[in-house]
C-alpha positions in Angstrom: -15.5 60.5 -11.3 -15.2 57.1 -13.0 -14.5 53.9 -11.4 -11.2 52.7 -12.7 -10.0 49.1 -12.5 -6.7 48.7 -10.6 -5.1 45.4 -11.3 -4.0 43.4 -8.3 -0.7 41.9 -7.9 -0.5 38.1 -7.7 0.4 38.4 -4.0 -2.8 40.4 -3.3 -4.9 37.9 -5.3 -3.4 35.0 -3.4 -3.9 36.7 0.0 -7.5 37.4 -0.9 -8.1 33.8 -2.0 -6.3 32.5 1.1 -8.5 34.7 3.3 -11.6 33.5 1.5 -10.5 29.9 1.7 -10.8 29.6 -2.0 -7.3 28.1 -2.7 -6.7 24.6 -3.7 -4.5 22.5 -1.3 -1.5 23.0 -3.6 -2.0 26.7 -3.7 -2.4 26.9 0.1 0.9 24.9 0.6 2.7 27.2 -1.9 1.3 30.4 -0.3 2.4 29.1 3.2 5.8 28.0 2.0 5.1 24.3 2.9 6.4 21.7 0.6 5.0 18.2 0.5 8.5 16.8 0.6 9.4 18.9 3.7 6.3 17.6 5.5 6.9 14.0 4.6 10.6 14.2 5.5 9.8 15.7 8.9 7.1 13.1 9.6 9.4 10.2 8.6 12.3 11.5 10.7 10.1 11.9 13.8 8.4 8.5 13.3 11.7 6.6 12.8 12.8 7.8 16.2 9.8 5.8 17.5 10.3 2.8 15.2 7.3 3.6 13.1 7.0 4.2 9.3 4.3 6.0 7.4 3.3 4.9 4.0 3.1 7.4 1.2 -0.7 7.2 1.3 -0.7 7.9 5.1 1.6 10.9 4.6 -0.6 12.3 1.9 -3.7 11.9 4.0 -2.1 13.5 7.0 -0.9 16.4 5.0 -4.1 17.0 3.1 -6.2 16.7 6.3 -3.7 18.7 8.4 -3.2 15.9 10.9 -0.1 16.7 13.0 1.4 14.4 15.6 3.5 15.7 18.5 6.5 13.7 19.7 4.3 12.6 22.7 1.5 11.4 20.3 4.1 9.5 18.2 5.4 7.8 21.4 1.9 6.8 22.4 1.2 5.5 18.9 4.4 3.5 19.0 3.6 2.1 22.4 0.2 1.0 21.3 1.7 -0.8 18.3 4.0 -2.6 20.6 1.1 -3.7 22.8 -0.9 -4.8 19.7 2.2 -6.8 18.5 2.5 -8.5 21.9 -1.1 -9.6 21.6 -0.6 -11.0 18.0 -2.4 -8.3 16.1 -1.6 -7.9 12.4 -3.7 -4.9 11.2 -5.0 -2.5 13.9 -7.3 0.5 14.0 -6.0 3.0 16.5 -8.2 5.9 17.6 -6.4 8.8 19.2 -7.7 12.3 19.7 -10.5 12.2 17.0 -8.0 10.7 14.5 -8.0 7.1 13.3 -4.9 5.3 12.2 -4.8 2.0 10.4 -1.5 0.3 11.2 0.2 -2.7 9.9 1.5 -4.0 13.2 3.9 -6.6 11.9 5.5 -4.0 9.6 5.2 -1.1 12.1 3.8 1.0 9.3 0.9 3.5 9.4 -1.2 2.7 6.4 -3.7 5.6 6.5 -5.0 8.3 8.8 -8.5 9.7 9.0 -9.4 12.9 10.8 -12.6 13.6 12.9 -14.8 15.0 10.1 -14.0 12.2 7.7 -14.6 9.5 10.4 -18.4 9.7 10.2 -20.0 6.9 8.3 -16.6 5.4 7.5 -16.1 1.6 7.6 -12.7 0.1 8.3 -12.1 -3.4 6.9 -9.2 -5.9 7.1 -8.4 -5.1 10.7 -8.1 -7.7 13.5 -7.8 -5.3 16.4 -8.6 -1.9 17.7 -7.2 0.4 20.3 -8.7 3.6 21.8 -6.4 6.2 23.4 
């Protein structure tokens, strides 16, 4: 009996790569049916309810690092930005649940987001305040 090669369908190949964690970020999003525009729109809509904005850079970082914020977390982040503003802060580093956010307080805009594994040996510059939640 000879071993015959049976070609796999693209779906089977994608499933195997997904299981082996060998897909690029774009391939993973496509396989899971997640569009970058859908993520960004949902994030902006939720943030606007709390008076915050997320820069395109922050949105990209959050999506690529799979950082998700619950409505409660967005409310906490917004409240901390309010407190920082009352104290005269301009650019703040906010640490919340092993995630760091750099926020332009006066513009109420999250500039970037860094998750736990990426925090190690990271240096944050151009901030004048920090908050730990």
